[in-house]
Every structure is written in structure tokens, then in C-alpha cells.
BALOBA-1460 file (C-alpha; in Angstrom, 3 decimals):
// residues 356
<rec num="1" residu="m" x="-6.864" y="72.433" z="138.091"/>
<rec num="2" residu="a" x="-5.112" y="71.645" z="134.841"/>
<rec num="3" residu="k" x="-7.266" y="69.479" z="132.598"/>
<rec num="4" residu="l" x="-4.387" y="66.994" z="132.405"/>
<rec num="5" residu="f" x="-5.064" y="66.088" z="136.036"/>
<rec num="6" residu="e" x="-8.841" y="65.933" z="135.889"/>
<rec num="7" residu="t" x="-10.394" y="62.512" z="136.330"/>
<rec num="8" residu="i" x="-12.123" y="60.860" z="133.400"/>
<rec num="9" residu="r" x="-14.818" y="58.202" z="133.499"/>
<rec num="10" residu="v" x="-15.266" y="55.571" z="130.792"/>
<rec num="11" residu="r" x="-18.191" y="53.227" z="131.461"/>
<rec num="12" residu="d" x="-17.668" y="52.024" z="135.066"/>
<rec num="13" residu="l" x="-13.980" y="52.970" z="135.195"/>
<rec num="14" residu="e" x="-12.852" y="56.259" z="136.726"/>
<rec num="15" residu="v" x="-9.234" y="57.159" z="135.935"/>
<rec num="16" residu="r" x="-7.330" y="59.586" z="138.132"/>
<rec num="17" residu="n" x="-5.914" y="61.740" z="135.317"/>
<rec num="18" residu="r" x="-5.637" y="62.132" z="131.533"/>
<rec num="19" residu="i" x="-2.002" y="60.959" z="131.323"/>
<rec num="20" residu="w" x="-2.082" y="57.418" z="130.010"/>
<rec num="21" residu="v" x="0.930" y="55.269" z="129.157"/>
<rec num="22" residu="a" x="0.804" y="54.113" z="125.542"/>
<rec num="23" residu="p" x="1.310" y="50.406" z="124.821"/>
<rec num="24" residu="m" x="4.961" y="49.769" z="123.953"/>
<rec num="25" residu="c" x="6.378" y="46.344" z="123.153"/>
<rec num="26" residu="q" x="9.045" y="45.138" z="125.566"/>
<rec num="27" residu="y" x="9.988" y="41.923" z="123.700"/>
<rec num="28" residu="s" x="10.939" y="40.397" z="127.036"/>
<rec num="29" residu="a" x="8.864" y="37.229" z="127.340"/>
<rec num="30" residu="e" x="11.355" y="34.383" z="127.296"/>
<rec num="31" residu="d" x="11.302" y="30.762" z="126.090"/>
<rec num="32" residu="q" x="8.727" y="31.513" z="123.365"/>
<rec num="33" residu="d" x="5.856" y="30.871" z="125.754"/>
<rec num="34" residu="g" x="4.390" y="34.383" z="125.894"/>
<rec num="35" residu="m" x="4.721" y="34.628" z="129.679"/>
<rec num="36" residu="p" x="5.320" y="38.041" z="131.240"/>
<rec num="37" residu="t" x="8.365" y="38.114" z="133.506"/>
<rec num="38" residu="e" x="9.885" y="40.079" z="136.371"/>
<rec num="39" residu="w" x="10.833" y="42.688" z="133.774"/>
<rec num="40" residu="h" x="7.167" y="43.378" z="133.144"/>
<rec num="41" residu="l" x="6.400" y="43.626" z="136.847"/>
<rec num="42" residu="v" x="9.123" y="46.231" z="137.377"/>
<rec num="43" residu="h" x="8.501" y="48.088" z="134.108"/>
<rec num="44" residu="y" x="4.735" y="48.418" z="134.426"/>
<rec num="45" residu="g" x="4.786" y="48.714" z="138.206"/>
<rec num="46" residu="s" x="7.129" y="51.693" z="137.927"/>
<rec num="47" residu="r" x="4.781" y="53.494" z="135.538"/>
<rec num="48" residu="a" x="1.864" y="52.877" z="137.864"/>
<rec num="49" residu="a" x="3.829" y="54.206" z="140.834"/>
<rec num="50" residu="g" x="4.923" y="57.161" z="138.700"/>
<rec num="51" residu="g" x="1.450" y="58.660" z="138.623"/>
<rec num="52" residu="a" x="-0.006" y="57.615" z="135.282"/>
<rec num="53" residu="g" x="-3.790" y="57.513" z="135.188"/>
<rec num="54" residu="l" x="-3.966" y="54.371" z="133.083"/>
<rec num="55" residu="v" x="-1.188" y="52.108" z="131.832"/>
<rec num="56" residu="i" x="-1.838" y="50.085" z="128.678"/>
<rec num="57" residu="v" x="0.431" y="47.056" z="128.609"/>
<rec num="58" residu="e" x="2.101" y="46.105" z="125.364"/>
<rec num="59" residu="a" x="0.611" y="44.421" z="122.303"/>
<rec num="60" residu="t" x="-0.271" y="41.041" z="123.774"/>
<rec num="61" residu="a" x="-0.936" y="38.229" z="121.358"/>
<rec num="62" residu="v" x="-4.293" y="36.470" z="121.257"/>
<rec num="63" residu="s" x="-2.633" y="33.363" z="119.790"/>
<rec num="64" residu="p" x="0.912" y="32.046" z="119.270"/>
<rec num="65" residu="v" x="0.647" y="32.788" z="115.538"/>
<rec num="66" residu="g" x="-0.376" y="36.364" z="116.350"/>
<rec num="67" residu="r" x="2.881" y="37.294" z="118.076"/>
<rec num="68" residu="i" x="5.084" y="39.898" z="116.453"/>
<rec num="69" residu="s" x="8.151" y="38.090" z="117.748"/>
<rec num="70" residu="a" x="9.044" y="35.016" z="119.736"/>
<rec num="71" residu="w" x="9.528" y="37.343" z="122.730"/>
<rec num="72" residu="d" x="6.008" y="38.807" z="122.753"/>
<rec num="73" residu="t" x="3.678" y="38.399" z="125.694"/>
<rec num="74" residu="g" x="0.476" y="36.413" z="125.251"/>
<rec num="75" residu="i" x="-2.966" y="35.996" z="126.745"/>
<rec num="76" residu="w" x="-4.047" y="32.768" z="125.037"/>
<rec num="77" residu="n" x="-3.972" y="30.399" z="128.008"/>
<rec num="78" residu="d" x="-4.811" y="30.319" z="131.704"/>
<rec num="79" residu="q" x="-1.155" y="30.446" z="132.739"/>
<rec num="80" residu="h" x="-0.914" y="33.854" z="131.065"/>
<rec num="81" residu="t" x="-3.985" y="34.976" z="133.000"/>
<rec num="82" residu="d" x="-2.340" y="34.040" z="136.302"/>
<rec num="83" residu="a" x="0.972" y="35.695" z="135.420"/>
<rec num="84" residu="w" x="-0.659" y="38.955" z="134.336"/>
<rec num="85" residu="s" x="-2.905" y="38.952" z="137.395"/>
<rec num="86" residu="y" x="0.083" y="39.270" z="139.733"/>
<rec num="87" residu="i" x="1.384" y="42.282" z="137.795"/>
<rec num="88" residu="v" x="-2.020" y="43.942" z="137.538"/>
<rec num="89" residu="d" x="-2.659" y="43.506" z="141.250"/>
<rec num="90" residu="f" x="0.557" y="45.355" z="142.107"/>
<rec num="91" residu="m" x="-0.235" y="48.162" z="139.686"/>
<rec num="92" residu="h" x="-3.607" y="48.622" z="141.328"/>
<rec num="93" residu="t" x="-1.900" y="49.119" z="144.702"/>
<rec num="94" residu="q" x="-0.218" y="52.163" z="143.143"/>
<rec num="95" residu="g" x="-3.526" y="53.750" z="142.165"/>
<rec num="96" residu="a" x="-3.308" y="53.297" z="138.400"/>
<rec num="97" residu="a" x="-5.915" y="51.749" z="136.168"/>
<rec num="98" residu="v" x="-4.560" y="49.038" z="133.874"/>
<rec num="99" residu="a" x="-5.500" y="48.081" z="130.321"/>
<rec num="100" residu="i" x="-4.197" y="45.460" z="127.930"/>
<rec num="101" residu="q" x="-3.773" y="45.806" z="124.179"/>
<rec num="102" residu="l" x="-5.054" y="42.671" z="122.442"/>
<rec num="103" residu="a" x="-3.175" y="42.094" z="119.213"/>
<rec num="104" residu="h" x="-2.551" y="39.878" z="116.221"/>
<rec num="105" residu="a" x="0.443" y="40.779" z="114.076"/>
<rec num="106" residu="g" x="-0.771" y="39.223" z="110.819"/>
<rec num="107" residu="r" x="1.891" y="39.474" z="108.128"/>
<rec num="108" residu="k" x="4.245" y="41.300" z="110.531"/>
<rec num="109" residu="a" x="4.511" y="38.225" z="112.769"/>
<rec num="110" residu="s" x="7.391" y="35.826" z="113.354"/>
<rec num="111" residu="i" x="10.217" y="38.373" z="113.288"/>
<rec num="112" residu="f" x="13.306" y="38.871" z="115.418"/>
<rec num="113" residu="r" x="13.289" y="41.472" z="118.143"/>
<rec num="114" residu="e" x="15.640" y="44.319" z="117.285"/>
<rec num="115" residu="w" x="18.573" y="43.135" z="119.403"/>
<rec num="116" residu="s" x="18.332" y="39.465" z="118.419"/>
<rec num="117" residu="g" x="18.358" y="39.561" z="114.625"/>
<rec num="118" residu="q" x="16.844" y="41.029" z="111.479"/>
<rec num="119" residu="g" x="13.669" y="40.227" z="109.574"/>
<rec num="120" residu="s" x="11.652" y="37.028" z="109.779"/>
<rec num="121" residu="i" x="12.683" y="34.157" z="112.032"/>
<rec num="122" residu="p" x="13.378" y="31.082" z="109.854"/>
<rec num="123" residu="l" x="11.009" y="28.195" z="110.423"/>
<rec num="124" residu="d" x="13.894" y="25.950" z="111.484"/>
<rec num="125" residu="e" x="14.905" y="28.511" z="114.132"/>
<rec num="126" residu="g" x="11.534" y="28.736" z="115.839"/>
<rec num="127" residu="g" x="9.650" y="30.907" z="113.365"/>
<rec num="128" residu="w" x="6.134" y="30.214" z="112.121"/>
<rec num="129" residu="q" x="3.944" y="30.813" z="109.082"/>
<rec num="130" residu="s" x="2.281" y="34.204" z="109.352"/>
<rec num="131" residu="v" x="-1.269" y="34.826" z="108.105"/>
<rec num="132" residu="s" x="-2.979" y="37.929" z="106.751"/>
<rec num="133" residu="a" x="-5.738" y="39.428" z="104.654"/>
<rec num="134" residu="t" x="-3.259" y="39.108" z="101.796"/>
<rec num="135" residu="d" x="-0.477" y="36.826" z="100.608"/>
<rec num="136" residu="q" x="1.817" y="39.793" z="99.951"/>
<rec num="137" residu="g" x="4.629" y="40.153" z="102.469"/>
<rec num="138" residu="f" x="5.650" y="43.254" z="104.390"/>
<rec num="139" residu="t" x="8.923" y="44.626" z="103.014"/>
<rec num="140" residu="g" x="11.801" y="42.454" z="104.190"/>
<rec num="141" residu="y" x="9.596" y="39.820" z="105.831"/>
<rec num="142" residu="a" x="8.495" y="36.360" z="104.726"/>
<rec num="143" residu="a" x="5.236" y="36.221" z="102.788"/>
<rec num="144" residu="p" x="2.103" y="35.396" z="104.804"/>
<rec num="145" residu="r" x="-0.553" y="32.845" z="103.997"/>
<rec num="146" residu="k" x="-3.817" y="34.468" z="102.964"/>
<rec num="147" residu="l" x="-6.577" y="33.566" z="105.402"/>
<rec num="148" residu="a" x="-9.502" y="31.628" z="103.980"/>
<rec num="149" residu="t" x="-12.914" y="33.151" z="104.629"/>
<rec num="150" residu="e" x="-13.910" y="30.318" z="106.943"/>
<rec num="151" residu="e" x="-10.800" y="30.874" z="109.095"/>
<rec num="152" residu="i" x="-11.615" y="34.472" z="109.973"/>
<rec num="153" residu="g" x="-14.199" y="33.462" z="112.537"/>
<rec num="154" residu="d" x="-11.374" y="31.721" z="114.400"/>
<rec num="155" residu="i" x="-9.569" y="35.071" z="114.696"/>
<rec num="156" residu="v" x="-12.694" y="36.635" z="116.209"/>
<rec num="157" residu="a" x="-12.930" y="33.753" z="118.675"/>
<rec num="158" residu="e" x="-9.273" y="34.188" z="119.674"/>
<rec num="159" residu="f" x="-9.799" y="37.863" z="120.483"/>
<rec num="160" residu="t" x="-12.933" y="36.991" z="122.429"/>
<rec num="161" residu="r" x="-11.243" y="34.317" z="124.543"/>
<rec num="162" residu="a" x="-8.321" y="36.663" z="125.163"/>
<rec num="163" residu="a" x="-10.729" y="39.371" z="126.291"/>
<rec num="164" residu="r" x="-12.309" y="37.012" z="128.819"/>
<rec num="165" residu="r" x="-8.885" y="36.019" z="130.168"/>
<rec num="166" residu="s" x="-7.901" y="39.687" z="130.392"/>
<rec num="167" residu="v" x="-10.932" y="40.560" z="132.491"/>
<rec num="168" residu="d" x="-10.290" y="37.497" z="134.650"/>
<rec num="169" residu="a" x="-6.700" y="38.722" z="135.155"/>
<rec num="170" residu="g" x="-8.040" y="41.985" z="136.571"/>
<rec num="171" residu="f" x="-7.434" y="44.372" z="133.693"/>
<rec num="172" residu="d" x="-9.724" y="47.394" z="133.980"/>
<rec num="173" residu="a" x="-10.008" y="48.056" z="130.234"/>
<rec num="174" residu="l" x="-9.175" y="46.436" z="126.908"/>
<rec num="175" residu="e" x="-7.768" y="47.881" z="123.701"/>
<rec num="176" residu="i" x="-8.121" y="46.241" z="120.281"/>
<rec num="177" residu="h" x="-4.998" y="46.855" z="118.200"/>
<rec num="178" residu="a" x="-6.165" y="47.923" z="114.732"/>
<rec num="179" residu="a" x="-3.099" y="50.037" z="113.923"/>
<rec num="180" residu="h" x="0.544" y="50.017" z="112.820"/>
<rec num="181" residu="g" x="0.173" y="47.564" z="109.968"/>
<rec num="182" residu="y" x="-0.868" y="44.577" z="112.069"/>
<rec num="183" residu="l" x="-3.614" y="42.118" z="111.173"/>
<rec num="184" residu="i" x="-6.750" y="44.224" z="111.639"/>
<rec num="185" residu="h" x="-5.100" y="47.179" z="109.904"/>
<rec num="186" residu="q" x="-4.192" y="44.815" z="107.062"/>
<rec num="187" residu="f" x="-7.910" y="44.112" z="106.634"/>
<rec num="188" residu="l" x="-8.907" y="47.780" z="106.941"/>
<rec num="189" residu="s" x="-6.540" y="49.247" z="104.360"/>
<rec num="190" residu="p" x="-7.217" y="48.877" z="100.621"/>
<rec num="191" residu="i" x="-3.441" y="48.652" z="100.147"/>
<rec num="192" residu="t" x="-3.254" y="45.256" z="101.843"/>
<rec num="193" residu="n" x="-6.822" y="44.055" z="101.364"/>
<rec num="194" residu="n" x="-7.585" y="42.946" z="97.823"/>
<rec num="195" residu="r" x="-9.975" y="40.217" z="98.921"/>
<rec num="196" residu="t" x="-13.099" y="39.381" z="96.932"/>
<rec num="197" residu="d" x="-15.044" y="37.761" z="99.778"/>
<rec num="198" residu="k" x="-17.215" y="39.497" z="102.386"/>
<rec num="199" residu="y" x="-14.087" y="40.822" z="104.112"/>
<rec num="200" residu="g" x="-12.786" y="42.737" z="101.095"/>
<rec num="201" residu="g" x="-13.770" y="45.500" z="98.713"/>
<rec num="202" residu="s" x="-16.069" y="48.109" z="100.260"/>
<rec num="203" residu="l" x="-15.255" y="49.963" z="103.468"/>
<rec num="204" residu="e" x="-18.027" y="48.023" z="105.214"/>
<rec num="205" residu="n" x="-16.435" y="44.742" z="104.173"/>
<rec num="206" residu="r" x="-12.895" y="45.784" z="105.089"/>
<rec num="207" residu="a" x="-14.139" y="46.870" z="108.528"/>
<rec num="208" residu="r" x="-16.106" y="43.655" z="109.053"/>
<rec num="209" residu="l" x="-13.379" y="41.791" z="110.966"/>
<rec num="210" residu="l" x="-12.881" y="44.667" z="113.424"/>
<rec num="211" residu="l" x="-16.606" y="45.103" z="113.964"/>
<rec num="212" residu="e" x="-17.124" y="41.376" z="114.504"/>
<rec num="213" residu="i" x="-14.330" y="41.397" z="117.086"/>
<rec num="214" residu="i" x="-15.778" y="44.387" z="118.938"/>
<rec num="215" residu="t" x="-19.284" y="42.941" z="118.936"/>
<rec num="216" residu="s" x="-18.103" y="39.554" z="120.164"/>
<rec num="217" residu="v" x="-15.778" y="40.989" z="122.810"/>
<rec num="218" residu="r" x="-18.472" y="43.339" z="124.129"/>
<rec num="219" residu="n" x="-20.911" y="40.447" z="124.409"/>
<rec num="220" residu="e" x="-18.285" y="38.445" z="126.288"/>
<rec num="221" residu="i" x="-17.127" y="41.069" z="128.795"/>
<rec num="222" residu="g" x="-20.465" y="42.741" z="129.523"/>
<rec num="223" residu="e" x="-21.311" y="46.407" z="129.833"/>
<rec num="224" residu="a" x="-19.007" y="47.598" z="132.623"/>
<rec num="225" residu="t" x="-15.539" y="47.216" z="131.079"/>
<rec num="226" residu="p" x="-14.254" y="49.940" z="128.733"/>
<rec num="227" residu="l" x="-13.247" y="48.800" z="125.254"/>
<rec num="228" residu="m" x="-10.862" y="50.957" z="123.232"/>
<rec num="229" residu="v" x="-9.580" y="50.749" z="119.662"/>
<rec num="230" residu="r" x="-6.183" y="51.920" z="118.447"/>
<rec num="231" residu="f" x="-6.200" y="53.107" z="114.839"/>
<rec num="232" residu="s" x="-3.491" y="54.273" z="112.494"/>
<rec num="233" residu="a" x="-5.499" y="57.152" z="111.059"/>
<rec num="234" residu="t" x="-3.477" y="57.321" z="107.857"/>
<rec num="235" residu="d" x="-1.153" y="55.111" z="105.819"/>
<rec num="236" residu="y" x="0.498" y="58.267" z="104.381"/>
<rec num="237" residu="v" x="-0.223" y="56.805" z="100.938"/>
<rec num="238" residu="e" x="-2.637" y="58.159" z="98.340"/>
<rec num="239" residu="g" x="-5.500" y="55.702" z="98.010"/>
<rec num="240" residu="g" x="-4.721" y="54.015" z="101.322"/>
<rec num="241" residu="w" x="-6.381" y="54.128" z="104.711"/>
<rec num="242" residu="d" x="-7.021" y="57.701" z="105.839"/>
<rec num="243" residu="e" x="-8.583" y="59.968" z="108.458"/>
<rec num="244" residu="a" x="-12.035" y="60.031" z="106.864"/>
<rec num="245" residu="q" x="-12.276" y="56.224" z="106.770"/>
<rec num="246" residu="t" x="-10.977" y="56.089" z="110.351"/>
<rec num="247" residu="a" x="-13.716" y="58.430" z="111.570"/>
<rec num="248" residu="e" x="-16.452" y="56.565" z="109.726"/>
<rec num="249" residu="v" x="-15.363" y="53.170" z="111.002"/>
<rec num="250" residu="a" x="-14.920" y="54.577" z="114.526"/>
<rec num="251" residu="n" x="-18.592" y="55.563" z="114.513"/>
<rec num="252" residu="w" x="-19.513" y="52.030" z="113.470"/>
<rec num="253" residu="c" x="-17.286" y="50.734" z="116.280"/>
<rec num="254" residu="t" x="-19.190" y="52.924" z="118.736"/>
<rec num="255" residu="k" x="-22.432" y="51.215" z="117.758"/>
<rec num="256" residu="a" x="-20.745" y="47.837" z="118.181"/>
<rec num="257" residu="g" x="-19.602" y="48.652" z="121.723"/>
<rec num="258" residu="a" x="-16.323" y="50.647" z="121.619"/>
<rec num="259" residu="d" x="-15.788" y="53.520" z="124.044"/>
<rec num="260" residu="l" x="-12.591" y="55.411" z="123.143"/>
<rec num="261" residu="f" x="-10.345" y="55.749" z="120.108"/>
<rec num="262" residu="d" x="-6.578" y="55.841" z="120.452"/>
<rec num="263" residu="i" x="-5.261" y="57.598" z="117.348"/>
<rec num="264" residu="s" x="-1.805" y="56.931" z="115.936"/>
<rec num="265" residu="t" x="-0.575" y="56.758" z="112.320"/>
<rec num="266" residu="g" x="1.441" y="54.690" z="109.847"/>
<rec num="267" residu="g" x="3.039" y="51.270" z="110.022"/>
<rec num="268" residu="l" x="1.370" y="49.510" z="107.114"/>
<rec num="269" residu="v" x="4.028" y="50.071" z="104.473"/>
<rec num="270" residu="t" x="7.584" y="51.352" z="104.276"/>
<rec num="271" residu="g" x="8.995" y="54.181" z="102.164"/>
<rec num="272" residu="v" x="6.429" y="56.818" z="103.149"/>
<rec num="273" residu="q" x="7.100" y="60.361" z="104.329"/>
<rec num="274" residu="i" x="5.898" y="60.874" z="107.889"/>
<rec num="275" residu="p" x="5.789" y="64.500" z="109.074"/>
<rec num="276" residu="s" x="7.485" y="63.649" z="112.356"/>
<rec num="277" residu="g" x="7.860" y="66.342" z="114.985"/>
<rec num="278" residu="p" x="6.493" y="67.448" z="118.356"/>
<rec num="279" residu="g" x="2.806" y="66.521" z="118.539"/>
<rec num="280" residu="y" x="2.798" y="65.537" z="114.865"/>
<rec num="281" residu="q" x="-0.249" y="63.271" z="115.234"/>
<rec num="282" residu="v" x="-2.422" y="65.847" z="116.989"/>
<rec num="283" residu="p" x="-4.094" y="67.107" z="113.776"/>
<rec num="284" residu="v" x="-5.269" y="63.640" z="112.690"/>
<rec num="285" residu="a" x="-6.513" y="62.827" z="116.198"/>
<rec num="286" residu="e" x="-8.448" y="66.098" z="116.264"/>
<rec num="287" residu="f" x="-9.885" y="65.356" z="112.804"/>
<rec num="288" residu="v" x="-11.268" y="62.071" z="114.122"/>
<rec num="289" residu="a" x="-12.403" y="63.621" z="117.415"/>
<rec num="290" residu="e" x="-14.488" y="66.214" z="115.595"/>
<rec num="291" residu="r" x="-16.391" y="63.435" z="113.818"/>
<rec num="292" residu="v" x="-17.017" y="60.867" z="116.553"/>
<rec num="293" residu="e" x="-19.120" y="60.955" z="119.711"/>
<rec num="294" residu="k" x="-16.721" y="59.026" z="121.933"/>
<rec num="295" residu="p" x="-13.483" y="60.304" z="123.527"/>
<rec num="296" residu="v" x="-10.281" y="60.318" z="121.504"/>
<rec num="297" residu="s" x="-6.684" y="60.130" z="122.697"/>
<rec num="298" residu="v" x="-3.566" y="61.443" z="121.004"/>
<rec num="299" residu="v" x="0.016" y="60.154" z="121.019"/>
<rec num="300" residu="g" x="3.309" y="61.073" z="119.396"/>
<rec num="301" residu="q" x="6.269" y="63.165" z="120.596"/>
<rec num="302" residu="i" x="4.452" y="64.724" z="123.542"/>
<rec num="303" residu="t" x="7.266" y="65.456" z="125.953"/>
<rec num="304" residu="s" x="6.251" y="68.104" z="128.502"/>
<rec num="305" residu="g" x="3.350" y="68.801" z="130.806"/>
<rec num="306" residu="t" x="2.811" y="72.201" z="129.217"/>
<rec num="307" residu="q" x="2.595" y="70.689" z="125.730"/>
<rec num="308" residu="a" x="0.176" y="67.997" z="126.915"/>
<rec num="309" residu="e" x="-2.009" y="70.532" z="128.724"/>
<rec num="310" residu="d" x="-2.103" y="72.811" z="125.681"/>
<rec num="311" residu="i" x="-3.323" y="69.897" z="123.541"/>
<rec num="312" residu="l" x="-6.148" y="69.120" z="125.950"/>
<rec num="313" residu="q" x="-7.100" y="72.784" z="126.301"/>
<rec num="314" residu="r" x="-7.782" y="72.912" z="122.561"/>
<rec num="315" residu="g" x="-10.882" y="70.928" z="123.474"/>
<rec num="316" residu="q" x="-10.871" y="68.160" z="120.876"/>
<rec num="317" residu="v" x="-9.086" y="65.179" z="122.443"/>
<rec num="318" residu="e" x="-9.707" y="63.952" z="125.992"/>
<rec num="319" residu="v" x="-6.595" y="61.927" z="126.792"/>
<rec num="320" residu="v" x="-2.857" y="62.222" z="126.117"/>
<rec num="321" residu="m" x="-0.893" y="59.008" z="125.618"/>
<rec num="322" residu="i" x="2.762" y="59.236" z="126.634"/>
<rec num="323" residu="g" x="5.196" y="56.793" z="125.049"/>
<rec num="324" residu="r" x="8.917" y="57.389" z="124.704"/>
<rec num="325" residu="a" x="8.930" y="60.078" z="127.380"/>
<rec num="326" residu="e" x="7.612" y="57.420" z="129.788"/>
<rec num="327" residu="l" x="10.435" y="55.071" z="128.787"/>
<rec num="328" residu="r" x="12.892" y="57.789" z="129.749"/>
<rec num="329" residu="d" x="11.125" y="58.763" z="132.960"/>
<rec num="330" residu="p" x="8.495" y="56.616" z="134.702"/>
<rec num="331" residu="m" x="7.805" y="59.619" z="136.966"/>
<rec num="332" residu="w" x="6.796" y="61.780" z="133.978"/>
<rec num="333" residu="p" x="3.233" y="62.370" z="135.268"/>
<rec num="334" residu="l" x="4.520" y="63.581" z="138.643"/>
<rec num="335" residu="r" x="7.066" y="65.790" z="136.906"/>
<rec num="336" residu="a" x="4.267" y="67.219" z="134.717"/>
<rec num="337" residu="a" x="2.215" y="67.970" z="137.822"/>
<rec num="338" residu="a" x="5.094" y="69.949" z="139.299"/>
<rec num="339" residu="e" x="5.609" y="71.753" z="135.975"/>
<rec num="340" residu="l" x="1.941" y="72.806" z="135.907"/>
<rec num="341" residu="g" x="1.787" y="73.665" z="139.605"/>
<rec num="342" residu="v" x="-0.659" y="70.877" z="140.440"/>
<rec num="343" residu="d" x="-0.390" y="69.234" z="143.857"/>
<rec num="344" residu="v" x="-1.370" y="65.588" z="143.386"/>
<rec num="345" residu="d" x="-1.913" y="63.228" z="146.289"/>
<rec num="346" residu="y" x="-0.520" y="60.067" z="144.711"/>
<rec num="347" residu="w" x="3.213" y="60.528" z="145.168"/>
<rec num="348" residu="p" x="4.544" y="57.220" z="146.550"/>
<rec num="349" residu="k" x="5.233" y="57.790" z="150.235"/>
<rec num="350" residu="q" x="8.541" y="55.985" z="149.856"/>
<rec num="351" residu="y" x="9.662" y="58.683" z="147.393"/>
<rec num="352" residu="g" x="8.522" y="61.685" z="149.412"/>
<rec num="353" residu="w" x="12.021" y="63.114" z="149.815"/>
<rec num="354" residu="g" x="12.395" y="63.225" z="146.049"/>
<rec num="355" residu="k" x="9.265" y="65.233" z="145.365"/>
<rec num="356" residu="f" x="9.719" y="67.775" z="142.592"/>
């Protein structure tokens, strides 16, 4: 059988294949309350029915201040737990495993979604003061407030409470969002972290927030539930965050309780040259995979079953994350199976006449 359709086990979770849906923001929670809606049920339910092994739901805020936009989903109260539980339960009936990406946007918070406006939401229009490792704003956004040292423990506690609610909602795995220029990435990168306290300076200090979150979350959720970390493996800036730092911190994360590393790139600053193209992030994911003991996934312009299988056959990464191709076609995994000549047994019976 093609490696793409082999099962993979992470802690107590066995996933039916190596095609996982990458977390992609839907910006469809209404009324600024962070509640997932019918859109999320249909969107995520379709990907589960479409044959994905694991679906990671979008960056979900651990606090109201941590939302990217006023339309982000949240997991900071019990009502969120109940709403997500209904969606997760349906996805499980379709045979998929389900993960949630726990996130805090930091200085990239309080912005309009793309089709509602540009830049930061004014405070008198429902926006809020963002917070960060720094007081320097992301290009085009309002400046954040620099977090005081004594406030950082509150961020750890928010991630920990969100992790508990996620497990209570039925999610099979959790992912900590430390990529794409959001809060944890802002602490990791020397470009955005010029702090002089115990969270700034050396690599150990810049990684401290992430490691404290992983340690606390692992203690909260126990040993059975997989815990993943998404990294941007490079800022594409000389002197910024890079692949070598990613690999070193990933090994520290392993000791703290992380199980898999989801490797992406960029997002911290604008004006950089990104070598975009088919599979453009494969080399950085393989660089990290060669230097860590735990499984690594790759994402980025992977559009066919043959391409995905070729990446796995190279023997470095263990999982392929599918993003935009899944937005175009929720049946992408089933299409890939047909392309590779693999007969899978999880076609929805209701769709049998449409089998590729």
C-alpha cells in the first residue's frame, strides 16, 4: 500500500492515513463571541467525510484578546466546549480523528477579516488592545502593549484551560500554534523579542513561554492525548528565527511532552522573499525531521496524491498536511487514493455512486 494510506499512531491515537487537513482560519464565528457555527459543522464535517486521517480545526483563541479577528472561534469558556463537541462528534462518525489548534495572535490580533475591512479594528468599532513580546506593531497594524513579566504566566494558564476544554469537547489531539508571526512566534524570534527579562535574549529564554505552555498542557491533559506544535521554521530574514533554532527547540519540546512537529514557514514580518512553489516547504521540514526524534509533518502547495506520496517515500517526514487543495476539494484524500490505485474502505456509503 502507498505510505500515504498507512495508519500512524501518536500516543494513544491511531489515525487512518497520513493525509491530514491543515488548520485554516474560516473567520466565520459571528457576534464576536467566538462560537463555532453551522458553517464549521458543514466545513469540517465535509473534510472528515472526505477521507482525511486527521482534521485540525482552525486557530482557536485561548482568550478573547488572543483572537486574530472578531470572527475567530474560541475555546475560553464552557459554551465553546459544548459547541465544538457537537461538531467533533459528527466528525468522529465519519472516521476522522480531530485536533484543535490552540492559538494566541499577539500583536497580529484585533484585525478585520479580509472581506470586512483592512488592518486593525478601531477600539470604538469593537477592536481591542493587542499584547505581545514587544511594543512594536506588525506592519499596518496598531501597536501592541508589551506584556509585563508577571503577566506571562496568565498566558500559560489560558492555554492550559483551553487544552482542558478541548479534551472535554472530544478533540483527539491538540496543536500549539507557535508559527506565522503569532504570539509564541513573537517570543521565539529575535526579530520581535528584544526583552531583557527571563523571556528574552538567549534561545532558552525566548523558548521559555512555549516550553512552559507545553509542560503545563501535558500535565493537564495526561499522557494519552497527542500534543503537536506548529512552527514557522524560518522568518526568511538574516538573523531571525531559522531551521536550526527550530530543530533545537523542537527537541526541548519533546522533553516537555510534545509528540509531532508541524513545519511551516514565514509570517512574522512583511517584505521578505519566499521561494513559493510546489512543495516549497519540504526542504525545511526535512531539515527539522533529520534532527528530531519525533514525527514531522510538511505543508505547502501539495496538490496531488503522487506528489504527496513521493514526499513520504523520501523517508524524512511522516505526515502530509493538505491546505488549499482541501478548500477546493473536501474529497481530496479519496481522489488521491484513486490516483494511487489504493482501495480504501471509508468512502461514505451515501456517495458510493460517485466513487472515483
